[in-house]
C-alpha positions as CSV (number, residue, x, y, z in Angstrom):
1,M,-13.5,-64.7,-26.4
2,N,-16.3,-62.2,-25.5
3,A,-15.7,-62.9,-21.7
4,L,-11.9,-62.2,-22.2
5,L,-12.7,-59.0,-24.0
6,T,-15.1,-57.8,-21.3
7,L,-12.4,-58.5,-18.6
8,L,-9.8,-56.5,-20.5
9,L,-12.2,-53.6,-20.8
10,V,-12.8,-53.6,-17.1
11,V,-9.1,-53.7,-16.3
12,L,-8.5,-50.8,-18.7
13,S,-11.3,-48.8,-17.2
14,F,-9.7,-49.0,-13.8
15,G,-6.4,-47.9,-15.2
16,S,-7.9,-44.9,-16.9
17,G,-10.2,-43.8,-14.1
18,H,-13.3,-44.1,-16.4
19,A,-16.2,-46.4,-16.2
20,V,-16.9,-49.0,-18.9
21,G,-18.6,-47.3,-21.9
22,Q,-17.5,-43.8,-20.6
23,E,-16.1,-41.6,-23.3
24,P,-12.4,-40.7,-22.8
25,G,-12.0,-37.2,-21.4
26,T,-15.3,-37.4,-19.4
27,P,-14.7,-36.8,-15.7
28,A,-15.2,-39.8,-13.5
29,C,-16.3,-37.6,-10.6
30,E,-19.1,-35.1,-11.3
31,S,-18.5,-33.3,-8.0
32,C,-14.9,-32.2,-8.5
33,K,-14.3,-33.0,-12.2
34,D,-11.4,-35.3,-11.2
35,R,-9.6,-32.4,-9.5
36,G,-9.9,-34.1,-6.1
37,V,-11.1,-30.8,-4.4
38,V,-14.3,-28.8,-4.3
39,G,-14.9,-25.2,-3.3
40,C,-15.9,-24.3,0.2
41,R,-19.5,-23.3,0.3
42,V,-19.2,-21.4,3.6
43,C,-16.4,-19.2,2.1
44,A,-18.4,-18.7,-1.1
45,S,-21.1,-17.1,1.0
46,K,-18.7,-14.4,2.4
47,P,-16.0,-13.8,-0.2
48,C,-13.0,-11.6,0.2
49,N,-13.8,-8.7,-2.1
50,S,-10.4,-7.8,-3.3
51,E,-9.6,-6.1,-6.6
52,R,-5.8,-6.2,-6.3
53,G,-5.1,-9.5,-4.5
54,F,-3.8,-10.5,-1.1
55,T,-1.8,-13.3,0.5
56,F,-3.6,-13.9,3.8
57,C,-6.8,-12.7,5.4
58,S,-7.8,-13.5,9.0
59,V,-11.5,-13.5,8.3
60,A,-11.1,-16.2,5.6
61,Q,-8.8,-18.1,7.9
62,E,-11.5,-18.3,10.6
63,C,-13.6,-20.7,8.4
64,G,-14.3,-23.8,10.4
65,E,-14.8,-25.9,7.2
66,C,-11.7,-25.2,5.2
67,G,-9.4,-23.3,7.5
68,G,-9.2,-20.4,5.0
69,V,-7.8,-22.3,2.0
70,R,-11.2,-22.0,0.2
71,W,-11.1,-25.7,-0.9
72,L,-12.0,-29.0,0.6
73,D,-11.1,-32.6,-0.3
74,C,-13.8,-34.0,-2.6
75,P,-16.2,-36.1,-0.4
76,A,-17.4,-38.1,-3.5
77,C,-13.9,-39.3,-4.5
78,A,-11.8,-42.2,-3.1
79,R,-8.7,-40.1,-3.6
80,P,-6.3,-39.6,-0.7
81,A,-6.3,-36.2,1.1
82,D,-4.7,-33.4,-0.8
83,A,-1.3,-32.8,0.8
84,E,-1.1,-29.3,-0.6
85,L,-4.4,-28.3,1.1
86,E,-3.0,-29.6,4.4
87,R,0.2,-27.6,3.9
88,K,-1.7,-24.5,3.1
89,R,-3.9,-24.9,6.2
90,A,-0.8,-25.2,8.4
91,E,0.7,-22.2,6.7
92,L,-2.4,-20.1,7.4
93,A,-2.6,-21.2,11.0
94,A,1.0,-20.3,11.6
95,W,0.5,-16.9,10.0
96,R,-2.6,-16.2,12.2
97,A,-0.7,-17.2,15.3
98,G,1.9,-14.6,14.4
99,K,-0.7,-11.9,14.7
100,R,-1.4,-12.7,18.3
101,E,1.2,-10.2,19.5
102,V,-0.8,-7.3,18.1
103,E,-4.0,-8.5,19.7
104,D,-2.2,-8.8,23.0
105,V,-0.8,-5.3,22.8
106,V,-4.3,-3.8,22.4
107,A,-6.1,-6.6,24.3
108,K,-8.5,-7.3,21.4
109,R,-9.6,-10.4,19.5
110,D,-11.8,-9.0,16.8
111,L,-9.2,-7.2,14.6
112,V,-9.0,-7.9,10.9
113,F,-5.6,-8.8,9.5
114,I,-4.8,-8.9,5.8
115,D,-1.3,-9.3,4.3
116,S,-0.1,-8.8,0.7
117,Q,3.4,-9.0,-0.6
118,R,3.9,-5.3,0.0
119,F,1.6,-4.4,2.9
120,R,0.5,-5.6,6.4
121,L,-2.9,-4.2,7.3
122,V,-4.4,-4.3,10.8
123,S,-7.9,-2.8,11.1
124,D,-10.3,-2.1,13.9
125,L,-12.6,-0.2,11.7
126,K,-16.2,-1.5,11.9
127,K,-18.2,0.7,9.6
128,L,-17.8,3.7,7.2
129,E,-20.3,5.2,4.9
130,I,-18.8,3.6,1.8
131,K,-20.9,1.7,-0.8
132,G,-19.9,-1.9,-1.0
133,A,-17.9,-1.9,2.2
134,G,-20.5,-2.2,4.9
135,N,-18.6,-4.3,7.4
136,A,-15.2,-4.7,9.0
137,H,-14.0,-7.4,6.5
138,A,-15.0,-5.4,3.4
139,L,-13.5,-2.2,4.8
140,A,-10.1,-3.9,5.4
141,H,-10.0,-5.2,1.9
142,L,-10.9,-1.8,0.5
143,Y,-8.1,-0.1,2.3
144,L,-5.6,-2.8,1.2
145,D,-6.7,-2.3,-2.4
146,R,-6.1,1.5,-2.0
147,L,-2.6,0.8,-0.6
148,E,-1.9,-1.5,-3.6
149,R,-3.1,1.2,-6.0
150,L,-0.8,3.8,-4.4
151,H,2.1,1.5,-4.5
152,A,1.6,0.7,-8.2
153,E,1.4,4.4,-9.1
154,F,4.5,5.2,-7.0
155,V,6.5,2.5,-8.8
156,A,5.3,3.7,-12.2
157,D,6.0,7.3,-11.5
158,S,9.2,7.1,-9.6
159,G,11.1,4.3,-11.4
160,V,11.8,2.4,-8.3
161,P,11.8,-1.3,-9.3
162,E,9.3,-3.6,-7.5
163,D,12.1,-5.7,-6.0
164,K,13.9,-2.6,-4.5
165,F,11.7,-2.1,-1.5
166,T,13.3,-3.4,1.6
167,G,10.2,-4.7,3.3
168,P,6.4,-4.4,3.6
169,T,4.7,-1.3,5.0
170,T,2.4,-1.8,7.9
171,L,-0.8,0.2,8.3
172,M,-2.7,0.1,11.6
173,L,-6.2,1.6,11.8
174,W,-7.7,2.1,15.2
175,T,-11.0,3.5,16.6
176,S,-9.9,4.2,20.2
177,E,-7.2,6.5,21.5
178,K,-6.1,3.9,24.0
179,D,-5.4,1.4,21.3
180,Q,-3.6,4.0,19.2
181,E,-1.3,4.9,22.1
182,R,-0.5,1.3,22.8
183,A,0.1,0.3,19.2
184,S,2.1,3.5,18.3
185,S,4.3,3.1,21.4
186,K,5.1,-0.5,20.5
187,Y,5.4,-0.3,16.7
188,T,6.3,3.3,15.8
189,L,8.2,4.1,19.0
190,E,6.1,7.2,19.3
191,K,3.1,7.6,21.6
192,A,0.9,9.9,19.5
193,T,-2.7,10.5,18.8
194,P,-4.2,10.6,16.2
195,L,-1.3,9.5,14.1
196,A,2.2,8.2,14.3
197,K,4.7,6.6,11.9
198,L,8.0,4.9,11.7
199,M,10.1,5.3,8.6
200,G,12.8,3.0,7.2
201,K,13.1,-0.6,6.1
202,N,9.9,-1.8,7.6
203,P,7.7,1.3,7.9
204,V,4.7,1.5,10.2
205,V,1.8,4.0,10.1
206,S,-0.7,3.9,13.0
207,I,-3.8,6.0,12.8
208,C,-6.8,6.6,15.2
209,F,-10.0,7.2,13.2
210,G,-12.5,9.7,14.6
211,K,-10.0,12.3,15.8
212,G,-9.1,15.7,14.2
213,Q,-9.5,15.6,10.4
214,L,-10.0,11.8,10.5
215,K,-13.7,11.7,11.0
216,D,-14.9,10.3,7.6
217,D,-13.6,8.1,4.8
218,E,-12.1,11.0,2.9
219,G,-10.2,12.3,5.9
220,L,-8.9,8.8,6.7
221,H,-8.0,8.0,3.1
222,R,-6.2,11.3,2.7
223,A,-4.1,10.6,5.8
224,V,-3.3,7.1,4.6
225,V,-2.2,8.3,1.1
226,H,0.0,11.1,2.5
227,Q,1.7,9.0,5.2
228,V,2.2,5.8,3.2
229,A,3.7,7.9,0.4
230,H,6.3,9.0,2.9
231,C,6.9,5.4,3.8
232,L,7.3,4.1,0.2
233,L,10.0,6.7,-0.4
234,S,11.8,5.8,2.8
235,N,11.4,2.1,2.1
236,A,12.9,2.3,-1.4
237,Y,16.4,0.8,-2.1
238,D,17.9,0.8,1.4
239,G,15.3,1.9,4.0
240,V,16.9,5.3,4.5
241,W,14.6,8.2,5.3
242,L,15.5,11.4,3.4
243,G,13.6,13.6,5.8
244,N,16.5,13.8,8.2
245,L,19.2,13.6,5.5
246,K,18.9,17.3,4.4
247,S,16.5,16.3,1.7
248,G,13.2,17.2,3.3
249,W,11.9,18.8,0.1
250,I,11.6,15.4,-1.6
251,D,10.3,13.6,1.5
252,E,7.4,16.0,2.0
253,G,7.1,16.8,-1.7
254,V,6.2,13.3,-2.7
255,A,3.6,12.9,0.0
256,H,2.0,16.2,-1.1
257,V,2.0,15.1,-4.7
258,Y,-0.1,12.0,-4.1
259,E,-2.4,13.8,-1.6
260,Q,-3.0,16.5,-4.2
261,R,-3.5,14.0,-7.0
262,Y,-6.1,11.9,-5.1
263,F,-8.0,14.7,-3.4
264,G,-7.3,17.9,-5.3
265,S,-5.9,19.8,-2.3
266,V,-3.3,19.6,0.5
267,E,-4.5,19.5,4.1
268,I,-1.8,17.4,5.8
269,W,1.4,19.1,6.9
270,C,4.0,17.0,8.7
271,A,6.4,18.4,11.3
272,T,5.0,22.0,11.3
273,T,2.3,24.0,13.0
274,D,-1.2,24.9,12.0
275,K,-0.4,28.6,12.7
276,L,2.6,28.6,10.3
277,V,0.4,27.1,7.6
278,A,-2.4,29.5,8.2
279,D,-0.1,32.5,8.2
280,A,1.4,31.5,4.8
281,K,-2.1,31.8,3.1
282,L,-1.0,29.6,0.3
283,G,-4.2,28.7,-1.5
284,R,-3.8,26.4,-4.5
285,F,-0.2,25.2,-4.9
286,E,-0.2,25.5,-8.7
287,A,-1.4,29.1,-8.6
288,H,1.1,30.0,-5.9
289,V,4.1,28.6,-7.9
290,L,2.9,30.3,-11.1
291,Q,2.7,33.6,-9.2
292,A,6.1,33.2,-7.8
293,L,7.5,32.5,-11.3
294,G,5.9,35.7,-12.5
295,Q,7.3,37.7,-9.6
296,N,10.8,36.2,-9.9
297,S,10.5,34.9,-6.3
298,V,11.0,31.2,-6.8
299,V,12.4,29.1,-4.1
300,G,15.2,27.2,-5.9
301,L,16.4,23.7,-5.3
302,T,19.7,25.0,-4.0
303,T,17.8,26.8,-1.2
304,L,15.7,23.7,-0.4
305,S,18.7,21.3,-0.3
306,G,20.4,21.0,3.0
307,Q,17.2,21.1,5.1
308,D,15.4,18.4,6.9
309,T,11.6,18.1,6.7
310,V,11.1,19.6,10.1
311,A,13.0,22.7,9.1
312,L,11.0,23.5,5.9
313,S,8.6,26.4,5.9
314,P,5.1,25.9,4.4
315,L,6.2,28.0,1.3
316,Q,9.3,25.8,0.9
317,R,7.1,22.7,1.0
318,V,5.0,24.1,-1.8
319,F,8.1,24.3,-4.0
320,G,9.2,20.9,-2.9
321,W,5.8,19.6,-4.0
322,S,6.2,21.3,-7.4
323,Y,9.7,19.9,-8.1
324,C,8.5,16.4,-7.2
325,D,5.4,16.9,-9.3
326,F,7.7,17.8,-12.2
327,L,9.9,14.8,-11.7
328,L,7.1,12.3,-11.2
329,R,5.0,13.5,-14.2
330,H,7.4,15.2,-16.7
331,R,10.6,13.2,-16.0
332,K,8.7,10.0,-15.1
333,G,11.0,7.4,-13.7
334,S,13.7,9.8,-12.6
335,L,12.7,10.6,-8.9
336,G,13.6,7.1,-7.7
337,P,17.2,7.1,-9.1
338,L,17.6,10.7,-7.7
339,A,16.4,9.6,-4.3
340,R,18.8,6.6,-4.3
341,I,21.8,8.8,-4.7
342,L,20.6,11.4,-2.2
343,K,20.2,8.6,0.3
344,Q,24.0,8.1,0.0
345,S,24.4,11.7,1.3
346,K,25.6,13.0,-2.0
347,P,25.2,16.8,-2.7
348,L,22.1,17.6,-4.7
349,S,24.0,19.0,-7.7
350,E,26.0,15.7,-7.9
351,A,22.9,13.6,-7.5
352,V,21.0,15.5,-10.2
353,Q,23.9,15.2,-12.7
354,S,24.3,11.5,-12.0
355,A,20.7,10.5,-12.0
356,L,19.2,12.9,-14.6
357,Q,22.3,13.7,-16.7
358,I,21.6,17.4,-16.5
359,G,22.9,20.3,-14.4
360,L,21.0,21.9,-11.6
361,V,20.5,25.2,-13.4
362,D,19.3,23.6,-16.6
363,L,16.9,21.4,-14.6
364,E,15.3,24.4,-12.9
365,L,14.9,26.1,-16.3
366,E,13.2,22.9,-17.6
367,W,11.0,22.9,-14.5
368,S,9.9,26.5,-15.0
369,T,9.1,26.0,-18.6
370,W,7.0,22.9,-17.8
371,V,5.2,24.7,-14.9
372,K,4.2,27.6,-17.1
373,A,2.8,25.1,-19.7
374,N,0.9,22.9,-17.2
375,Y,-0.2,24.8,-14.1
376,S,-3.4,26.7,-13.7
377,A,-3.5,30.2,-12.2
378,K,-6.9,29.6,-10.6
379,R,-6.8,30.5,-6.9
380,K,-9.5,28.0,-5.9
């Protein structure tokens, strides 16, 4: 009887995965706690320092132990290989192979590629004076986190739903003019240094670090914020760029809002000349708009409508910034619906009435009241 009982216990122990005398719920494998997989120690020594998440990273994918999945089949278990790990390795390998075209265009093999749901980052940056981002891998993750932060703020401010962007925005960061020219020619259809961009359904921004104002982290970050803000607006809903649809005020205004928010000033002016900007002697935007209100010399929305970005004067851009600032902060969630209607080539008055349920005259009156209550007259 005792022998029969012992045999029964052995059989039950095999069925449950536990040894004889082992308490139920205690893992049979101390290495993996019965999960069948263990963490990759090589990857643990060089983690992807990401605050906002990502989908693929080329540095992680280069791991010779795990192939970038960060897990390995447990060597202490007699379990079969994890099919999900194999599938993920194959997925990562296919993703990495898809990046070869960019490497071939610039004839380089040491670029860092990181993808998220919303962005595609290509980085040739090697080092910037930034605490905690002392190598190419860390720098790339830092810039992707910055992109994700900007996207989150734009969504919250504008009211454009997460699922209403037509495709990811690509950011390319280069350290040589030759690479910038090759990449911009191929992916933005514009051979330009230090910066080029393509608007629309799948926007691309290509920047050469080390040229002009782009000689340190703040200068580069400023350029990224300004240009990607343009792209997010063009990418929303239908991939239509408002800058050449007679709504340049909202195209440039949005970019200036985020540049001003992040850095406290505006230094980037698209599609205009340095001389025009210098001659305008604008100073702080808030002070200039307040002064214009006091002198009854406001540039109204009716004046701004009907002009492409390239046709706007520096002064008109200041007022475009202010109207966008008002919509994004005071009428939070309204700029996206307004932009959606303007992208259908509707007149501004019709778009305002439809999206904001207010007439153009009343909206400008509301704007002026808000500006007086919220802007500072300080010149610097």
